[in-house]
Steps between C-alpha positions, in 0.01 A plus 500: 500500500652845473782615266756776500653726241787736580621815336165669511503862355555786744215728583491818302670802641240728356161336582290736283678362191313173553160666486276450197519763229145614571576557863812692415296722257242574770774587758682730252172661373359577851829639638568705190148638514542603864832675425369683200173621680692622802755689292236647268288624788792648689615692187163669485507632851570874521809588709374750764433526867225241479755256357709536805200429718426189298855380542481555872181298516653219297797491735278492800287212373818302394649575844179365678520193281864447608415542862217254459730249343759536777238468774353180337830341396541342856150346470567375153837341590323301774227399255760395238709300759196323648261464211757482213274703263569802284473850620149674502526874497218745565667796311168559313424749786778732367484430132117551477522805726753646248257420218225704681717801587755529218515520126533171324872522408592619858290220651696252277819641648378430855419143403854460366651640819280284732564178308871584447533524884294169536745324257804620698370426843271196455494332156872497435604350834217241448657384174221626281562528115549869389306457177190398696516793733566742198177362334297540830632857536389579141155355554454722807628801318241449226225432759583814694516716182160364385342582833671840499360591153144406604488673825594875501607658835167687522325160535694424814427848629134456434490170676653671801221759503741782404417732213189523290505150339238232557596253776309217317695558180826511705417169667412342166825618345694357790325170465572506127863565558525215755348258248721616207814480718415149617378375155807629294744354743319171527453467128861556413631265771244229397592531140875438566421202728255349249746533209790352699297199616554183293150384572157649455478787762257477775354845512368466842855456629633784284256757637553395858251400770255700704749569777751649256230740363384593849869583590547710192178681570615578849830640371315713243276638768801590711651662196192727465523592869869578456426725207222680686731553800764650286246751355359598836785459752818330374618364842179304527633259229740361765186333660477273194818311612371314803197348308747397222715310753187328631419392148851368459456284816160385367666387178768325712242307691301398196810377317620316806165321505547414128849376571375279786278327244786452247751216491850656525673269254244495226278812549200269485218496759575312820289196577280684737449792264432272206232316702330836572495599126395142405215491746362837355535376137320180587211682663477736207486202259212348689306827484558522127436118440850458355792269581852539628799272465780444758846407368775361729839503335814333626847562349647163408850410637537827670734350765742426219510879425581588857753211540669569166507874474427631847204649682553847328461336169194321630350830603556637145325200354199544738484866407511414128224242537295745700525754223401245248183418698397869530564560133284205389187579693289812522528775770177375656643150555690485835836325496656391825801305636398218742856444622814336357464446135123477500261763348134541473279692248126567492350552162169696525209562265495156337193347342338211687545154364742335252585833332626637826710190578657506155582872528668439845689209366620700196614781729688251715662351182599849386674568828671157492633561147622848588688377811653223281649778274638706782877584506587667835814710508689507830800721572792349679862587597630283227272638238131449416322170465164417337287235649261335252299183460263588775163340524183514716228261595149632523179381667170666409158513674199669349168574680218288381201696630480305828605792729851350557698681770845633431659229713317236297634646174849514639475136610382390147771702336752343732392151403530605132853627567620176644339321207714714273805423717430113481459530121860624463480873585500793252122430446152639576236295651136608586252381765516253775565221259790685335343476148590697190204678332439377144680166555 
């Protein structure tokens, strides 16, 4: 049965105060480094006619970044309303172009201007946390300054075939700048995410997937074209805006597809999406002569939560259990919601035989114990409540080398689940006979 505690503490007004000390240290160090480097470089600039031209160029790029944000805001509002995901900007086009055209400190100012406008028009209305945006801005400033130091303006001129420089050297310099810009930004962001994670970080998730890198590469290429346009014929830079809007729509379509595969209440895979991932994992296990395990989990007495505390509280409980499931398995192990209070997990890469069955059972037991210790806070008009004493029953099925289909594994796991229910709930059972390994 579930329990309840009232008088739960309020959420902190300043969320960054709850961050681990090591994360705060990284945030402060990166942001302070960005400020010091920008100020130092600007202080070394000579104040003459060329400085005025640099200021004009910086204002122009910042203005183009603002125009881009305004044109894309309508698309992004639709995406946030339909897909319920965070904003994805393509401002790299303007910040990397600034790195190619301007001195490091001036390029840093362009980044601050572009991201300041992004904060005011997009992130702040979306309820984003300011300290996160400030850190993101600092990482882009450092990335732009690093690229600007590596690529002098004559490299861009040489790549364009203007002047006496080697075009090959110019191309190589631009490729180096693109790599440095992406690596510095990615490394700083991944470091903060890794330090803030309570679990061992999955570096594949931190560095992003192939589609993310392709998109970043496309924006960097557009940035190079924008910089070349500014050098040859400044009005040509306006031709960069239509492809940018097309990229925004491509991101919208991609994320809508992802949202269609995601359960709205738990952010887990839908049943259909989970089956697709599970089929691929099962085929991969057969090729590698390994085993997989399917876990079906059912939240015990969930009707009592809905009846006693309301459906909104029930949704909070489902979300908390879903978060527990994702935290207790690896990134490669798909987790889905099959409907109601039933969840399903596939554990990939297990050894064949008793060792694999024991590992699967131990993973299920770890999940069961973690759910047992959950205390879910729910806000209400009369104050907060905390729902505790939750439990889950788990049925486990492990491949035995007989080329079982996914449906057969689900059927075996379902039999084991009902064996756990009949045994009194809050238990793990394995196989069609509902046995417990080692007993």
